[in-house]
C-alpha positions in Angstrom: 65.1 7.9 -16.3 63.9 7.5 -19.8 60.8 9.5 -21.3 57.7 7.3 -22.2 54.1 8.3 -23.3 51.7 6.8 -21.4 49.1 6.7 -23.6 51.2 4.9 -26.7 53.0 2.6 -23.9 51.6 1.9 -20.2 54.4 0.1 -18.3 52.8 -0.1 -15.0 50.6 -2.7 -16.6 46.9 -3.6 -15.6 47.9 -3.3 -11.7 49.1 0.5 -11.8 47.9 3.8 -13.3 51.1 5.3 -15.6 51.0 9.3 -15.5 54.0 12.2 -15.3 54.8 13.5 -12.5 55.6 17.6 -11.6 59.3 17.4 -13.2 57.6 15.2 -16.3 59.2 12.0 -15.2 56.6 9.1 -16.0 55.4 7.2 -12.3 53.0 4.4 -11.7 50.4 4.6 -9.1 49.7 1.4 -8.2 45.9 -0.1 -7.2 45.0 -1.9 -4.3 48.2 -3.8 -2.8 50.4 -4.0 -5.4 53.9 -2.0 -5.2 57.3 -1.5 -6.7 58.8 0.7 -9.8 56.0 -1.0 -12.3 53.3 -2.8 -9.8 54.4 -5.8 -10.2 55.0 -6.7 -6.6 52.5 -7.9 -4.1 52.7 -5.8 -1.0 52.9 -7.1 2.6 49.3 -5.9 2.9 47.9 -8.0 0.2 49.3 -11.0 1.1 47.8 -10.6 4.3 44.6 -9.7 3.2 44.6 -13.1 0.9 45.6 -15.0 3.4 42.7 -13.5 5.8 40.2 -14.4 2.8 41.4 -17.4 2.8 41.0 -18.2 5.9 37.3 -16.9 6.1 36.5 -19.4 3.3 37.9 -22.1 5.0 35.8 -20.9 7.8 32.5 -21.0 6.1 33.2 -24.4 4.8 33.7 -25.9 7.6 30.8 -24.1 9.2 28.1 -25.2 6.4 29.5 -28.2 5.8 29.1 -29.5 9.8 25.9 -28.0 9.6 24.2 -29.6 7.0 26.0 -33.1 8.2 24.0 -32.8 11.6 21.4 -32.0 9.9 21.2 -35.2 7.9 22.3 -37.3 10.6 19.4 -35.5 12.8 16.8 -36.2 10.1 18.0 -39.7 9.2 17.3 -40.2 13.5 13.9 -39.2 13.6 11.4 -41.1 12.7 9.5 -40.9 9.6 6.5 -38.9 9.1 3.5 -39.5 6.7 3.2 -36.5 4.4 0.9 -37.7 1.6 -1.8 -35.5 2.6 0.8 -32.8 2.9 2.2 -33.7 -0.2 -1.2 -33.9 -1.9 -2.2 -30.0 -0.7 1.5 -28.6 -1.4 2.9 -30.6 -4.4 1.8 -31.0 -8.3 -1.4 -32.5 -9.0 -1.3 -35.0 -11.7 -4.8 -33.4 -12.8 -3.6 -29.8 -12.0 -4.3 -28.6 -15.7 -7.7 -30.0 -15.2 -8.3 -28.4 -12.1 -7.8 -25.5 -13.2 -9.7 -25.2 -16.5 -12.5 -25.9 -14.4 -11.7 -23.3 -12.1 -11.2 -20.7 -15.0 -14.7 -21.7 -16.2 -16.4 -21.1 -12.6 -15.0 -18.2 -11.7 -14.3 -16.4 -15.4 -18.4 -16.1 -15.8 -20.3 -14.6 -19.0 -21.0 -11.6 -17.3 -17.0 -10.8 -16.6 -16.1 -11.7 -20.1 -18.8 -9.5 -21.6 -17.3 -6.5 -19.3 -13.8 -7.2 -20.4 -14.8 -7.1 -23.7 -16.9 -4.0 -23.7 -13.7 -2.7 -22.0 -11.1 -3.1 -24.4 -13.6 -1.8 -26.7 -14.1 1.7 -24.9 -10.5 1.7 -24.3 -9.6 1.1 -27.9 -12.2 3.6 -29.0 -11.0 6.7 -26.4 -7.3 5.8 -26.9 -8.1 6.3 -30.6 -10.3 9.4 -30.4 -7.0 11.1 -28.3 -4.7 9.7 -31.3 -7.1 11.8 -33.7 -7.2 15.0 -31.6 -3.4 15.3 -30.7 -2.2 14.4 -34.2 -3.1 18.2 -35.6 -1.6 19.2 -32.5 1.4 17.5 -33.1 2.0 18.7 -36.7 1.6 22.0 -36.0 4.3 22.2 -33.2 6.4 20.0 -35.5 6.0 22.2 -38.2 7.2 25.6 -36.0 9.6 23.6 -34.6 11.2 23.0 -38.0 10.7 26.4 -38.8 12.0 27.5 -35.2 9.3 29.7 -34.6 7.7 29.6 -30.6 6.5 26.2 -29.4 3.3 26.2 -28.3 -0.4 25.8 -29.4 -4.0 28.1 -29.4 -6.5 26.2 -27.0 -10.1 26.3 -28.3 -12.5 28.7 -27.1 -14.2 25.8 -25.0 -11.3 24.7 -22.8 -11.2 27.8 -20.5 -14.7 26.5 -19.2 -13.4 23.0 -18.9 -10.7 24.2 -17.1 -10.8 27.5 -15.6 -7.7 28.1 -13.5 -7.1 24.1 -13.0 -11.1 23.5 -12.0 -13.2 21.8 -14.6 -16.5 24.3 -13.9 -18.4 22.2 -16.4 -18.7 18.5 -14.4 -18.0 20.4 -11.0 -21.6 22.1 -10.9 -23.4 18.8 -11.9 -21.7 16.5 -9.6 -22.9 19.0 -7.2 -26.7 19.0 -8.3 -26.5 15.2 -8.6 -25.5 14.9 -4.8 -28.0 17.5 -4.2 -30.4 14.9 -5.8 -29.1 12.0 -3.8 -29.2 13.7 -0.4 -33.2 14.8 -1.0 -34.1 11.1 -2.3 -32.0 9.4 0.6 -34.0 8.4 3.6 -33.3 8.6 6.9 -32.2 5.7 9.7 -32.4 7.5 13.0 -32.4 11.1 13.1 -36.0 12.6 13.0 -37.6 10.0 11.0 -40.8 11.4 11.0 -40.2 14.4 9.5 -40.2 14.9 5.6 -41.5 11.5 5.7 -37.9 10.8 6.6 -36.5 12.4 3.7 -33.6 14.7 3.5 -30.4 12.3 4.4 -27.0 12.8 4.1 -25.3 10.3 1.3 -21.7 8.6 2.1 -19.9 7.7 -1.0 -18.1 4.4 0.5 -18.7 2.4 3.7 -14.8 1.5 4.5 -15.7 -1.0 6.4 -18.4 -2.7 4.7 -17.6 -4.7 1.0 -19.7 -3.4 -0.9 -18.6 -3.1 -4.7 -15.3 -2.4 -3.2 -13.5 -3.4 -6.9 -15.7 -0.8 -8.5 -14.7 1.8 -5.5 -10.9 0.6 -6.0 -11.4 1.6 -9.9 -12.6 4.9 -8.9 -9.8 5.9 -6.4 -7.4 4.6 -9.0 -9.0 7.5 -11.5 -8.7 10.3 -8.3 -4.9 9.2 -7.5 -4.0 10.0 -11.2 -5.3 13.6 -11.1 -4.0 13.9 -7.5 -0.4 13.0 -9.0 -0.5 16.4 -11.0 -1.2 18.4 -8.1 1.7 16.5 -6.1 4.0 17.3 -9.0 2.8 20.6 -9.3 3.8 21.6 -5.5 7.1 19.6 -5.6 8.6 21.2 -8.5 7.3 25.0 -7.7 5.1 25.4 -10.1 3.4 28.7 -8.3 2.6 32.3 -9.5 4.8 35.1 -8.0 2.2 37.1 -7.6 0.0 34.6 -5.1 1.4 33.5 -1.9 2.4 30.9 -0.2 -0.8 30.3 1.9 -3.3 30.8 -1.0 -1.7 28.8 -3.3 -1.8 25.6 -0.6 -5.5 26.7 -0.1 -5.9 26.8 -3.9 -4.3 23.4 -3.8 -6.5 22.3 -1.0 -9.7 23.3 -3.1 -8.6 21.9 -5.8 -8.2 18.3 -4.1 -11.9 18.6 -2.7 -13.0 19.9 -5.9 -11.8 16.7 -7.4 -13.7 14.7 -4.8 -16.8 15.9 -5.2 -16.6 15.1 -8.7 -16.6 12.0 -8.3 -18.9 11.8 -5.2 -21.8 11.1 -7.1 -20.4 8.1 -8.8 -19.1 6.6 -5.4 -22.8 7.8 -3.8 -25.1 6.3 -6.6 -23.6 3.0 -6.1 -23.5 2.9 -2.5 -27.3 3.9 -2.3 -28.0 1.3 -5.1 -31.1 2.7 -6.4 -32.9 3.2 -9.6 -32.5 7.0 -9.8 -29.2 7.1 -8.6 -27.6 4.6 -11.0 -29.2 6.3 -13.8 -27.8 9.5 -12.7 -24.2 8.3 -12.5 -24.7 6.7 -15.3 -24.9 9.8 -17.5 -22.6 11.4 -15.9 -19.9 8.9 -15.7 -20.6 8.8 -20.1 -20.5 13.0 -19.9 -17.2 13.2 -17.5 -15.9 10.7 -19.3 -16.1 12.4 -22.6 -15.0 15.4 -21.5 -11.9 14.2 -19.9 -10.6 12.4 -23.5 -11.7 16.1 -24.8 -9.7 18.2 -22.3 -6.8 15.6 -22.1 -6.3 16.0 -26.1 -7.0 19.6 -26.8 -6.9 21.6 -23.6 -4.4 19.6 -21.2 -1.7 17.8 -23.7 1.2 16.2 -21.7 4.0 17.2 -23.5 2.9 20.0 -26.1 2.8 23.9 -24.4 -0.4 25.7 -25.1 -0.8 29.7 -24.7 -1.8 29.3 -21.8 1.3 27.7 -20.1 3.8 28.6 -22.5 5.5 31.2 -20.1 6.3 28.2 -18.2 9.4 26.7 -20.3 9.0 28.9 -23.3 9.0 25.8 -25.1 12.6 24.1 -24.3 11.2 21.3 -22.9 9.4 20.1 -25.9 12.3 21.1 -28.0 14.4 18.9 -26.0 11.7 15.8 -26.5 11.8 17.0 -30.2 15.8 16.3 -30.0 15.6 13.2 -27.9 12.5 10.9 -29.3 12.3 13.0 -33.3 9.5 14.9 -35.1 7.6 11.9 -35.7 5.0 10.0 -34.1 7.3 8.8 -30.9 6.0 11.3 -28.9 1.7 10.7 -29.6 2.4 7.3 -29.0 4.2 7.6 -25.8 1.8 9.5 -24.7 -1.0 7.2 -25.7 0.7 4.5 -24.1 1.1 6.3 -20.7 -3.0 7.3 -20.7 -3.8 3.0 -20.8 -3.7 2.5 -17.1 -6.0 5.4 -16.5 -8.7 4.6 -19.5 -8.5 1.2 -18.5 -10.5 2.4 -15.2 -12.9 4.9 -16.9 -13.9 2.2 -19.4 -14.8 -0.2 -16.4 -16.5 2.4 -14.5 -18.5 3.6 -17.6 -19.3 -0.2 -18.5 -20.4 -1.4 -14.8 -22.8 1.5 -14.1 -25.1 0.5 -17.1 -24.9 -3.0 -16.0 -26.0 -2.2 -12.3 -28.7 -0.3 -13.7 -30.1 -3.1 -15.8 -29.9 -5.6 -12.8 -31.3 -3.3 -10.5 -33.9 -2.8 -12.8 -34.5 -6.5 -13.0 -34.6 -7.0 -9.8 -37.3 -4.6 -9.1 -39.5 -6.1 -12.1 -39.1 -9.3 -10.9 -39.9 -8.5 -6.7 -43.0 -6.9 -8.9 -43.9 -10.2 -10.5 -43.5 -12.3 -6.9 -45.7 -10.2 -5.3 -45.1 -10.2 -1.8 -46.4 -7.5 0.1 -44.7 -8.3 3.7 -41.2 -8.4 2.2 -39.0 -6.3 4.6 -37.0 -3.7 3.6 -33.8 -3.5 4.6 -30.7 -0.7 4.6 -27.5 -1.2 2.4 -26.2 -1.8 5.7 -28.5 -4.2 7.6 -27.6 -6.2 4.1 -24.5 -6.4 4.7 -25.1 -7.2 8.1 -27.4 -10.1 7.9 -24.9 -11.5 5.2 -22.1 -11.8 7.9 -23.8 -14.8 8.9 -25.2 -16.6 6.1 -23.2 -20.1 6.4 -20.8 -19.2 3.2 -20.3 -15.9 4.5 -16.5 -15.0 4.7 -17.5 -14.4 8.6 -18.6 -17.6 9.1 -16.0 -19.3 7.4 -13.8 -17.9 9.8 -15.7 -18.8 13.1 -16.2 -22.2 11.6 -12.2 -22.1 11.3 -11.8 -21.7 14.4 -12.9 -24.8 15.3 -11.2 -27.0 13.0 -7.2 -28.0 12.6 -5.2 -26.3 9.9 -4.8 -29.5 7.7 -8.7 -30.4 8.2 -9.4 -26.7 6.7 -11.1 -26.3 3.3 -8.3 -25.0 0.5 -9.3 -22.2 -1.3 -11.7 -22.4 -4.3 -10.1 -19.5 -6.1 -8.0 -19.1 -9.5 -5.5 -17.0 -7.6 -5.4 -19.3 -4.6 -4.0 -22.1 -6.7 -2.2 -20.3 -9.4 -0.1 -18.2 -6.7 2.7 -20.8 -4.7 1.8 -21.1 -1.3 5.0 -20.0 0.4 4.7 -16.7 -1.6 1.0 -16.0 -0.3 -1.5 -18.2 1.1 -4.7 -17.3 -0.2 -7.5 -17.9 2.7 -11.5 -17.7 1.9 -12.2 -16.5 6.0 -10.9 -12.9 5.4 -11.3 -10.1 3.3 -10.0 -7.1 2.9 -11.8 -4.0 3.4 -12.6 -1.4 0.8 -10.2 0.9 2.5 -7.5 -1.2 1.6 -7.8 -1.6 -1.7 -8.6 1.8 -2.5 -5.5 2.3 -1.0 -3.6 -0.1 -2.8 -5.0 0.9 -6.5 -4.3 4.8 -6.0 -0.9 3.7 -4.9 -0.3 1.2 -8.2 -1.3 3.7 -10.5 0.4 6.8 -9.0 3.7 4.5 -9.4 2.9 3.2 -12.5 2.2 6.9 -13.5 5.5 8.3 -11.9 7.7 5.9 -13.5 6.2 6.5 -17.0 6.7 10.0 -16.1 10.5 9.3 -15.0 11.6 7.3 -17.8 10.3 9.7 -20.9 11.0 13.2 -19.1 14.4 12.4 -17.4 15.7 10.5 -20.0 16.6 13.6 -22.8 18.3 15.3 -19.5 20.8 12.3 -18.6 23.8 13.8 -20.8 23.9 17.8 -19.4 23.3 15.9 -15.8 25.8 13.6 -16.5 28.3 16.4 -17.4 27.3 18.3 -14.6 27.8 15.7 -12.2 31.3 14.8 -13.7 32.6 18.2 -13.2 31.0 18.2 -9.3 32.8 14.5 -8.8 36.4 16.1 -10.0 36.4 18.7 -7.6 35.4 16.8 -4.9 38.1 14.1 -5.4 40.6 16.5 -6.4 43.1 16.0 -8.9 45.5 13.4 -9.2 49.4 14.6 -8.5 50.4 12.6 -11.5 49.5 14.8 -15.2 47.8 12.3 -17.8 46.3 9.7 -15.3 42.7 8.9 -15.6 40.1 10.7 -13.5 39.9 9.0 -9.9 36.2 8.2 -10.5 34.9 8.8 -14.2 31.0 8.4 -15.0 29.8 6.4 -17.4 26.4 7.0 -19.8 23.7 7.5 -17.0 20.6 6.1 -19.7 21.3 2.3 -18.7 21.9 2.4 -15.1 19.0 5.2 -14.6 16.7 2.8 -16.5 17.7 0.1 -14.6 17.2 1.8 -11.2 13.8 3.1 -11.7 13.3 -0.1 -12.8 14.4 -1.8 -9.2 12.9 0.6 -7.8 9.6 0.1 -8.8 10.0 -3.6 -8.4 11.3 -3.5 -5.2 8.6 -1.0 -3.9 5.7 -3.3 -5.1 7.3 -6.0 -3.2 7.5 -4.0 -0.2 3.6 -3.7 -0.9 2.6 -7.1 -1.6 4.9 -7.8 1.9 2.8 -5.4 3.6 -0.4 -6.3 2.3 0.4 -10.2 3.6 1.6 -8.2 6.9 -1.6 -6.2 7.3 -3.6 -9.8 7.5 -1.8 -11.4 9.7 -2.1 -8.5 12.1 -5.3 -8.3 12.0 -5.7 -11.7 12.6 -3.3 -11.4 15.4 -5.3 -8.6 17.2 -8.5 -11.1 16.5 -7.3 -13.3 18.8 -5.4 -10.8 21.2 -1.8 -11.8 20.2 0.3 -8.2 20.7 3.5 -9.9 19.2 3.8 -7.5 16.7 1.5 -4.5 17.2 1.3 -3.1 20.8 -1.4 -4.1 22.8 -4.5 -2.0 22.7 -4.6 0.6 25.7 -7.3 2.6 26.6 -5.1 5.8 27.4 -4.4 5.8 23.5 -7.8 5.6 22.1 -7.7 9.3 20.8 -4.1 8.0 19.3 -5.7 5.7 17.6 -8.1 7.3 16.3 -6.0 10.5 14.8 -4.1 7.7 13.3 -6.6 6.0 11.5 -7.0 9.2 9.9 -3.7 9.6 8.7 -2.8 6.3 7.7 -4.2 6.6 3.9 -2.1 9.9 3.4 1.0 9.2 5.6 1.0 5.6 3.5 1.0 7.5 -0.1 3.6 9.9 1.0 6.2 7.2 2.6 5.5 5.0 -0.8 6.4 7.9 -2.7 9.5 8.9 -0.9 10.5 5.0 -0.3 10.1 4.7 -4.1 12.4 7.6 -5.0 14.8 7.4 -2.1 15.1 3.5 -3.7 15.9 4.8 -7.1 18.6 6.9 -5.7 20.1 4.9 -3.9 19.5 1.7 -6.9 20.8 5.1 -9.0 24.4 5.3 -7.1 25.2 1.3 -7.2 24.2 0.8 -10.5 26.5 4.0 -11.9 29.5 2.1 -9.5 29.2 -1.0 -11.0 28.8 0.2 -14.4 32.1 2.3 -13.9 34.3 -0.6 -13.1 32.4 -2.6 -16.0 33.2 0.2 -18.3 36.5 1.7 -17.4 37.8 -1.5 -15.8 38.8 0.6 -12.9 37.9 3.8 -10.4 40.4 5.1 -8.6 38.2 6.4 -6.2 36.4 3.4 -5.8 39.5 1.1 -5.6 40.1 3.6 -2.4 37.4 2.7 -0.4 37.7 -1.1 -0.9 40.9 -1.0 0.3 39.9 0.4 3.3 36.8 -1.6 3.4 37.8 -5.1 2.9 40.2 -5.6 5.2 37.8 -4.9 8.0 35.1 -7.3 6.2 37.3 -10.0 5.8 38.2 -9.8 9.7 34.4 -8.9 11.3 33.3 -12.0 9.1 36.5 -14.4 10.1 35.2 -13.3 14.3 31.7 -13.9 13.2 32.2 -17.4 12.3 35.0 -18.1 14.6 32.0 -17.4 17.5 29.8 -19.1 15.7 31.7 -22.8 15.3 32.9 -22.2 19.3 29.1 -21.5 20.0 27.6 -24.5 18.6 30.4 -27.1 18.7 32.2 -25.9 22.5 30.1 -24.1 24.6 26.6 -25.2 23.6 25.3 -28.8 24.5 23.7 -31.1 21.9 25.5 -28.9 18.9 23.4 -25.8 19.7 20.0 -27.9 19.8 20.1 -27.3 23.9 20.5 -23.8 25.2 22.6 -24.9 28.1 26.3 -24.4 28.4 29.2 -27.1 27.9 32.4 -26.3 28.9 32.0 -23.9 31.4 35.3 -23.0 32.2 36.9 -22.3 29.0 34.0 -20.4 28.2 34.8 -18.0 30.9 38.4 -17.8 29.9 37.0 -17.1 26.3 34.6 -14.8 27.8 37.3 -13.0 29.6 39.8 -11.8 26.5 36.7 -11.8 24.3 35.4 -8.9 26.4 39.1 -6.7 25.5 38.6 -7.7 21.7 35.1 -7.0 21.0 35.8 -3.3 21.9 37.7 -2.7 18.6 34.9 -4.8 16.6 31.9 -2.8 18.6 33.5 0.7 17.0 33.0 -0.9 13.3 30.1 -2.6 14.6 28.8 0.9 15.4 29.5 2.5 12.2 28.3 -0.5 10.4 25.3 -0.2 12.1 24.2 3.4 11.0 24.7 2.3 7.5 22.4 -0.3 7.7 19.6 1.9 9.8 20.4 4.5 6.4 20.1 1.9 4.0 17.1 0.2 5.6 15.3 3.3 6.3 15.5 4.1 2.6 14.1 0.3 1.7 11.7 -0.1 4.2 10.3 3.7 3.9 7.3 1.9 2.2 6.8 -0.4 5.1 4.3 1.3 7.6 4.7 -1.8 9.6 8.7 -1.6 10.2 9.7 1.0 12.6 13.1 1.9 11.8 13.4 3.4 15.5 13.3 0.0 17.0 10.7 -1.6 19.6 11.0 0.6 22.7 10.9 4.3 20.7 8.4 2.6 17.7 5.7 5.0 19.2 7.8 8.0 18.5 7.2 6.9 14.6 4.2 9.0 13.3 3.8 6.3 10.1 3.7 2.8 12.6 1.2 5.0 15.0 -0.8 5.5 11.9 -0.4 1.8 11.4 -1.3 1.0 15.1 -4.4 3.1 14.7 -5.7 1.7 11.7 -5.3 -1.9 12.4 -6.7 -1.3 16.0 -9.7 0.7 14.6 -10.2 -2.6 12.2 -10.0 -5.1 14.3 -12.8 -3.4 16.5 -15.4 -2.8 13.6 -14.3 -5.8 11.3 -14.1 -8.6 14.4 -15.6 -11.9 12.5 -16.9 -13.4 15.6 -18.4 -10.0 16.6 -20.3 -9.6 12.8 -21.3 -13.1 12.9 -23.1 -12.8 16.4 -24.4 -9.7 16.1 -25.7 -10.7 12.2 -27.1 -14.2 13.8 -28.9 -11.6 16.7 -29.8 -9.1 14.3 -31.4 -11.7 11.5 -33.6 -13.5 14.8 -35.1 -10.3 15.1 -35.8 -9.4 12.0 -37.7 -12.9 11.3 -39.5 -12.3 14.4 -40.7 -8.8 12.7 -41.2 -10.6 9.3 -43.8 -13.1 11.3 -45.7 -11.1 13.6 -46.2 -8.7 9.9 -47.2 -11.7 8.7 -49.3 -12.7 11.1 -50.9 -9.4 11.3 -51.7 -9.2 7.5 -53.6 -12.9 7.8 -55.4 -11.7 10.9 -56.6 -8.8 8.8 -57.8 -10.6 5.8 -60.1 -13.1 8.3 -61.4 -10.7 10.6 -60.8 -6.9 9.2 -62.5 -5.4 12.3 -60.2 -6.8 15.0 -58.1 -4.6 16.3 -54.3 -4.5 16.0 -52.5 -5.6 19.1 -50.1 -2.9 20.7 -46.5 -3.4 19.3 -45.4 -1.1 22.3 -47.1 -3.6 25.0 -45.3 -6.0 23.4 -42.3 -4.8 23.2 -42.6 -3.8 27.3 -43.5 -7.1 28.0 -40.6 -8.9 26.3 -38.3 -6.1 28.0 -39.3 -7.2 31.3 -38.9 -10.5 30.5 -35.5 -9.7 29.8 -34.8 -7.7 32.9 -35.8 -10.7 34.8 -33.9 -13.2 33.5 -30.8 -10.8 33.1 -30.7 -8.3 36.3 -27.6 -7.0 35.6 -29.2 -5.6 32.1 -31.0 -2.5 34.0 -27.8 -1.4 35.4 -26.7 -0.7 31.9 -29.6 1.1 30.5 -29.6 4.6 30.0 -32.3 5.8 32.8 -30.2 3.9 35.6 -26.7 5.4 34.2 -28.6 9.0 34.2 -29.4 9.1 37.8 -25.1 9.0 38.3 -25.0 12.6 37.9 -21.1 13.0 37.3 -20.5 11.8 33.3 -17.3 10.5 35.0 -19.2 8.4 36.6 -21.1 6.8 33.7 -18.0 6.2 31.7 -16.5 4.4 34.3 -19.7 2.7 35.1 -19.4 1.3 31.4 -15.8 0.4 31.5 -16.2 -1.2 34.7 -18.8 -3.3 33.4 -17.2 -5.0 30.6 -13.9 -5.8 32.9 -15.9 -7.1 35.8 -17.4 -10.4 36.7 -21.6 -11.0 37.0 -20.8 -10.3 40.9 -18.7 -7.4 41.1 -20.7 -5.6 38.2 -23.7 -5.8 41.2 -21.9 -4.7 43.9 -20.3 -2.1 42.1 -23.2 -0.8 40.8 -24.6 -0.9 44.4 -22.4 1.2 45.1 -22.8 3.9 43.0 -26.9 3.9 43.2 -28.8 4.2 46.0 -31.7 1.8 46.9 -34.5 4.0 46.3 -33.0 5.1 43.0 -32.9 1.3 42.1 -36.4 1.1 42.3 -37.9 4.0 40.9 -35.2 3.0 37.7 -36.9 -0.6 37.6 -40.8 1.1 37.7 -39.6 3.6 35.0 -38.0 0.7 32.8 -40.9 -1.2 32.9 -43.2 1.8 32.5 
């Protein structure tokens, strides 16, 4: 055999690899199903695979061709239905432009435009200020980099006060002081209302089951999430001190999370309390915290520039790599400023919205004083929200009103987004509104994903070349050395930068799509629970009330954790796929992947051929009316087919089990962020802690946010408040006419009303507190209450009489009246 240099002349052509064997002779290693000395002949296996592929293509054409033919014929035979109304609702309207412009004018109010302009102004000023603070630090470190000196800068003296062991010791005491002030000036609603004139009451930051400033709360939670990302990254990367123990380190992390929560506690609670004092304090505090945040991130805790406080963590190597990759110009400063835009936009919204809320509150206070209504009822924030539920144009009342209307007669949404988003993507509904908790969770997740994506693209890209070389060595070790000398690697890795960027963006887009899908599913599941539909969420069981409550506790944390891991797994999976595709595009052929495809393609073609052959036989041979009726046709032939298919599918079942495992792994990675999806299946889904947390959240939300319940309770409560207002007005009029006239005893009036109520509804007597106290055993009390919610009126009477004696009933009746 003559000697041939494969580097200058390749006799194997495009279907083989040329190389030298151990003896120094050239030899061709054929690709796929080619054979021969020069790899110019098709092997018998290759011919069979081609024939099988052609048969699969013919089956696909026949199956889908017949499906289209019969579908078209069925549509022609069916009577035509007038769809003008639906076309008008779904199709394009010739006046759509005019409608959109009108809705934009209605929705974009003057205050919203004013807030947007101020937000852009404040954000721009904040970013320019941070640029001016970072610029000297950047220039100093660039000079040290050029002189090959240690890369760190000296922090200012006040940085130790602002950031002491990762704790903000300047704003934290102020936040605690404001919380104490809010507690002192808050009034109690139920417990010991006569002590201290009703003052000194606990304040809550937000009611997650009410619609009180949902956007404001969501923005605050987004800022909190941005700070929590640093803590999570420190935990994942193991940035801990060797002197501290593991327990101490995690306790410090928990303490830091609590400190962050307390820092933003006054801002949220001030908006919830909605008083002039709280809004004034929160306004000054928000501006102070925002200003200190800019100074802290500009001078004390820079994103990329190490200081004398944290230089020992990396010894400046990370900054050196960033300078080598991005240059010593202003690129790093520009990247820092651009990554801070979402955070500063949220901060700008808070510092602008709080003064506007304060001005609005002062204006309402002055207006009420000018109206001079002494008999005006003073309602708490919860009472106002409850009374609004029964208003004619409230979301809850719209839901109740739509229950009595057909779907095609329900009014379409007047929101601009509802007309902008196509209905096949998301159908906007005016009779449903997501709770504050959902908006807070989603704003947190979106800002976390944006922050992680930016950091992943900026910090990891400079290390791609090092990673590519290291992984190439590992792959060469795993795949082994070829017997042919001079043959290219079995799996040559391409440049990692394009696949990595595409994988990160693909993971971000897939995660966002999954989150939006879950958002639509949350609405659908809540509406299903409202109407007692347990087709997707397991039916509520009394034995699982504790599980529902604990699951509701964990829902937000589990959701965020699952989304982050789902994002990481999706990015890794997409990165591997992009590397394989890029390797084929760069090198033309990859020996390792060709071996895998050579084993997989025949099996996949055989499975697809068998599946579509079964579909053809099932529709056109073994089902009546071409599959439109679930009834067997050609029974004897079907029995013969099932007999032989019994043995044939054993082999396919083995292959299908392997495919099932692969699909479950891929599906588990892609659907990790979907708590409503359990990879364990319907029978084992309760063992999935994420799905259990989702079920608990749905059941608790459905119980406390049922629109029908809120409308009924709001209507009854408004009627009660109206009577109280009328009684108070009549008392004031009587006093003005005859000041000497004594007041009627309100207690006596309530007793008479109670007596009338009990006479008209005798079964309520047995559900009152005094009647239940006659049952000595607490279990009997709980059983009586649970039974009363299930039994009919006559059954309730018999059940109660079986538990309480006649003397006890007479005693309870007298005590209720007295």
